N, C-alpha and C positions, 0 to 999 in steps of 0.2 A: 504494500499500499504505499502511495506517495505521501510525503509529509503534508501536502495540502489536503489529501483525502483523510489522513488521520485527524487533522484539525477540524475538518468538517464533520467527521463522525463524532468527535468529542463534543462538538457544539450542537449536534442534532437535538432538537427539542423532543420531549416525550410525546408519544401519540397515544390518544385514547384507544382502548380496545375496540376494533371495528365491529359493526353489526353486519350480518349477512346481507349481500347486495340485494337479494330477492327474498322477502319475507311474505308468507301467505297472509291475506287479509279476508275478512268475511265476504263470502260470495265470489272470491276469485277462483280461477281454475287450479290454483295451487292449494286451495283449502279442499281436502278430500273428505267426503261424507263417509267417515269411518264406519258408522253403523251400517250404512248401505253396503259397503264392500264386505264387511263382516257377514252380513246376512247372505250375500252372494256366496261367499266362501263356505258357509254352513249349510247351504241349500242342498237338496238331493241332486245327484249327478247321474248322467248317462255316459258311459265311456264310448268315444267315437273311434279313437285310434290309439295304439300303443306300440312302441318299438324300443329296441335297445341298440345303442350306437356303439359299434366296435371301436377300439383304439385306432388312432391315425386315420379317421374317416370323418365324413360329414354327411348331413342329410337336410333336406329342405321339405317343408310341408305347409299347407294352407290352414289357417285358423280363422274361421268366420267370427265376425263381431259378436260378442256376448259369450263366447266359449272360454273355458279355462285351460291354460297350457301349463302342465306340470313337468318340471325338469328335476330329475332325482339322481342320486348316487347309489344305485342298487348294490354295488360291490364294495363301497368304501371310498376314500378320498379320490376325487377326480375333478378337473377343471375343464370348462368348456367355453367356447367363444360364440356368442349369439348375435346374428344379424336379423334386422326386421325391416320389411317393406310393406307399403300398402299394396294389397293383392291385385288391385286394379290399375295401379300407377306406380311403377317402381322408381319414378323420380322422387316420390315421397318415401323417405326412409328415416331410420333411426339416427338422431343427432346427439352423439355422446357429449359433446362440448356444452350444448345448451341444457341438456339434462343435468349435467354436473353443476352448472351455475344455478339452476332453478331448485335443485334438491341438495345434492352432496356429491362428493368425489366417489363415494361408495353408497349404493342404494340398498333399500330394504323395504319392508312392508309399508304399503300406502304411498310409496313413491311411484312417479309415472315416468315412462319412457317416451320422450318427445320427438317429433318429427322435424325435419329441416325446413328451411325457408323455400318458398313462401307459405307453406302449409301450417307449420307451427301449431300442432295440436297433439294430444296424447295418443300414441299408438297402443299402448298398453299400460295397465296399472298392476303393480306387485300387490298381491292380496295375502300371500303367505310366504314366510321365510324361516325355516327351522334353525338358521344360523343367526337370527337377530340377536341372540345372547352374546355374540362374540365381542361386539363393541370395538374398543381400541385396545390392541395389545401392548406389551411393553416397549415395542419398537415404533409404535404409532401406526401399525398396520391395521387395515380394515378389510372387510370381505365384500364381494361382488363389485369388482373394480371398474371404474370409468376413467382412471388416470392413464392407463397404458392402452395398448391396442393388440391386435392379433400378431402372432409370429408370422413371418413370411420368408420365402426363399431368397428374396433379394438382400434383406439385411444379413441373412446367413452367409451369403456370398461375399458381401462387403466386409463383414467382420472376420470371417475365417477362410474364405475362399472356397468353401465346400458347396456341394450341390446336393440338395435334398428337397423333394417336392411333396412332402406330406406335412408341411406346416399348416397351421389353421387357415391361412389365407388361401392356399391351394385347395384344402378340403372344402371350404365354403364355395369357391369358385366351381369346383366340380359338382357341388350339390345343386347349385342353382341353374346349371346349363339346361336341364330338361324343362325349365320354366321360362326359357327364352332370355335369360339373363347371362351375363358374362363377367369376366374379371373386373371390368370397370364399375360394375354395380356393387361389388363387395366394399364394405365401409367399415369405419370404426366400430368396435364391438362393445358389449358389456361382457366382462370376463366373469362368468358365473362361477361361484365358489372360490374365486381367486383372491388371496390376501395380498395386498400391496400397500405401499406408502411411499413417503419421501423422507430420506434421512436428513441429518442436520445440515447438510450441504445441498439439499433440494434434489438429491439423486434418487431415482426410482429403484425400488426394491421389491422383492416378492418373498413372502413367507409360506411355509407349508399350508396346504388346504386343511381346514379343520373339519371338513365334512366327514361324516361316518356313514356306514351302511344305512340306507333309508332316509337320509337327509334330503330336502327338496326345496324348490322355490316355485311359486305359482304366479302366473300372469293372467289377468283378465284382458282379453282382446277388446280394445275400444273401437277398432276399425276391422274390416276384413283384411287379414294379414297373410303375407308370406314370410315364414320364419325359416332361418337355416341355423344349424348348430354344428360346430366342429368339436370333436373330442380331442384334447390335447395329445401330442405325440409322446407324452411320458405320463406316468402315474405317480401321484404324490404318495410317498410312503412315510413322510414325516421326518426323513433323514436328511 
């Protein structure tokens, strides 16, 4: 640090603790009717489709408005990358940055997943999260990450020179091809069950997934959706 910088730092005036930039107010779309969503969560259901996603693979599916999508860890700790589009207009898709601003860097029950401009509306609302107990760990990590993004073969090549085409980006790309989408439609994700944070120098880190066998997160589709999920190329074993 330069002498001038050190002097300026020493003379910097204290700043009051900031408040969140976006706070819900009565009647706003950020104010979720928790009683309504709880009643939806607890209402009788009819199973429409069920599948198990193998490791190093991806799958896309349609979720009509009003249905509940449950993503679980049937065998233990596992992380997945989720993309969401409007089923009738793929130009409308999940916007991780705005969702992060409106809610938090890591989302949980009653948070919404918002779409990009110019649509700017909830695509889905989280109605259940069995990891909502996790809170903030001793390193500042939290679960269901919006800070990071999907792994991809390009950064792998840049960092290591290696070639590997089963990264989450590639898995999502292959998953949406049958729906008329391509690599350019794959976007920033919500990292389901992923614990992440920023260290004291602002650097991104990942901690082991806390999910156990049977943990899950549920979304209520607010629009007709196309969703795609990639199962990570590795499994978290806590080591």
